C-alpha positions in Angstrom: 0.0 0.0 0.0 1.4 3.3 -1.0 -1.0 5.8 0.6 -4.2 5.8 2.7 -6.5 8.4 4.0 -9.3 8.3 6.5 -12.1 10.8 5.8 -14.6 11.6 8.5 -17.6 14.0 8.4 -17.7 16.4 6.6 -16.4 15.1 3.3 -17.0 15.7 -0.4 -20.1 14.8 -2.3 -18.2 12.2 -4.4 -18.5 9.8 -1.5 -22.3 10.0 -1.2 -24.1 9.8 2.0 -22.0 7.5 4.0 -22.3 7.3 7.8 -19.1 7.1 9.9 -16.3 7.6 7.5 -14.6 6.7 4.2 -11.2 5.0 3.9 -9.3 5.7 0.6 -6.1 3.9 -0.4 -3.7 3.6 -3.3 -1.5 0.6 -4.0 1.9 0.6 -5.5 2.4 -0.8 -9.0 4.9 -3.6 -9.6 8.6 -3.2 -9.3 11.5 -4.9 -11.2 12.8 -6.5 -8.0 11.0 -9.1 -5.9 9.5 -7.9 -2.6 7.6 -9.7 0.1 6.6 -9.9 3.7 6.1 -12.5 6.4 3.9 -12.1 9.4 3.0 -14.0 12.5 0.6 -13.2 15.3 0.5 -15.5 18.3 -1.9 -15.4 21.1 -2.4 -18.1 23.8 -3.7 -18.5 27.3 -0.2 -18.7 28.8 0.2 -15.0 28.0 -3.4 -13.9 28.8 -4.7 -12.8 32.1 -7.7 -14.5 33.7 -11.0 -12.5 33.5 -12.2 -10.5 36.5 -15.4 -12.5 37.0 -13.5 -15.8 36.6 -11.0 -14.7 39.3 -13.9 -13.8 41.7 -15.4 -17.3 41.1 -12.0 -19.0 41.5 -12.3 -20.4 38.0 -9.2 -21.4 36.0 -8.3 -19.7 32.8 -9.8 -21.5 29.8 -7.4 -22.9 27.2 -7.0 -20.7 24.2 -4.5 -20.9 21.3 -4.5 -18.7 18.2 -1.9 -18.6 15.5 -2.3 -16.2 12.5 0.4 -16.2 9.9 1.0 -15.5 6.3 3.2 -14.0 3.5 3.0 -11.8 0.4 5.3 -11.9 -2.6 5.4 -9.7 -5.7 7.7 -8.9 -8.6 8.1 -9.0 -12.3 7.0 -12.0 -14.4 10.2 -13.5 -15.9 10.5 -16.9 -17.6 14.0 -17.6 -18.7 14.4 -17.8 -22.5 10.7 -17.3 -23.0 9.4 -14.0 -21.5 10.9 -10.9 -19.8 8.1 -9.0 -18.1 10.2 -6.3 -16.5 8.5 -2.9 -16.7 5.5 -4.7 -18.3 4.0 -7.6 -16.4 4.0 -8.2 -12.6 2.7 -10.8 -10.2 1.5 -10.6 -6.6 0.5 -13.5 -4.3 -0.5 -13.6 -0.7 -1.6 -16.2 1.8 -3.0 -16.0 5.3 -3.6 -18.9 7.6 -5.4 -19.1 10.9 -5.2 -21.9 13.5 -7.4 -21.5 16.6 -8.2 -23.9 19.4 -10.4 -22.8 22.3 -12.7 -24.3 24.8 -16.4 -23.5 24.4 -19.6 -25.0 25.6 -22.9 -25.5 23.8 -26.4 -25.8 25.3 -29.1 -27.2 23.2 -32.2 -29.4 23.3 -32.9 -32.8 21.9 -36.3 -34.3 21.2 -37.9 -36.5 23.8 -38.8 -40.2 23.0 -42.5 -39.1 22.3 -41.3 -36.3 20.0 -39.1 -38.7 18.0 -42.1 -40.9 17.4 -44.2 -37.8 16.2 -46.2 -37.2 19.4 -45.9 -33.6 20.4 -48.9 -33.6 22.8 -46.5 -33.3 25.8 -44.2 -30.6 24.2 -44.6 -28.0 26.9 -42.5 -24.9 27.7 -41.4 -24.3 31.4 -44.7 -22.5 32.1 -46.8 -25.5 30.9 -47.9 -24.0 27.6 -47.9 -26.2 24.5 -45.2 -25.2 22.0 -45.2 -25.8 18.3 -42.4 -28.2 17.3 -39.6 -26.6 15.3 -39.5 -27.2 11.6 -36.5 -29.0 10.1 -34.1 -26.5 8.5 -34.9 -27.8 5.0 -38.7 -27.0 5.5 -38.2 -23.7 7.3 -36.4 -22.1 4.4 -38.4 -23.6 1.5 -41.9 -22.9 2.7 -44.6 -25.5 3.5 -44.1 -29.0 2.4 -45.8 -30.1 -0.8 -47.9 -33.3 -1.1 -47.7 -35.5 -4.2 -50.3 -38.2 -4.7 -49.8 -41.1 -7.1 -52.5 -43.6 -8.0 -51.6 -47.0 -9.3 -54.6 -48.8 -10.8 -54.8 -52.5 -10.0 -56.0 -55.0 -12.5 
């Protein structure tokens, strides 16, 4: 990146009615020498502090490991004895990887034996009111199910 500018209110009419701000940037064109970057960002629970509420409850720090890494590389396209792209053709590649491991819990519900058999007469919420069973995801997004009838005459 060669240049960047953060515009906050007020700014020109060419940016329209944008709330907050506008970020403008210009990138460099290619060069005749290869350039690149490497980066690494490491975060883990060994270097983190425990949370305030976890300390008050005498809870241990949860395990957390995050490793974000990558590279960029750019330069002229040059194929020996076939093509010399200096001052004409350039390439640029980049990669970013993320590896994260953390402890988390999930709370959910599973159908009762009656519900698995199609009987929802006992499906009550904590106040004792009957609740409509949830639709499967495939039906919830595609509308009501359709019914197709086929008749096979017997001879």
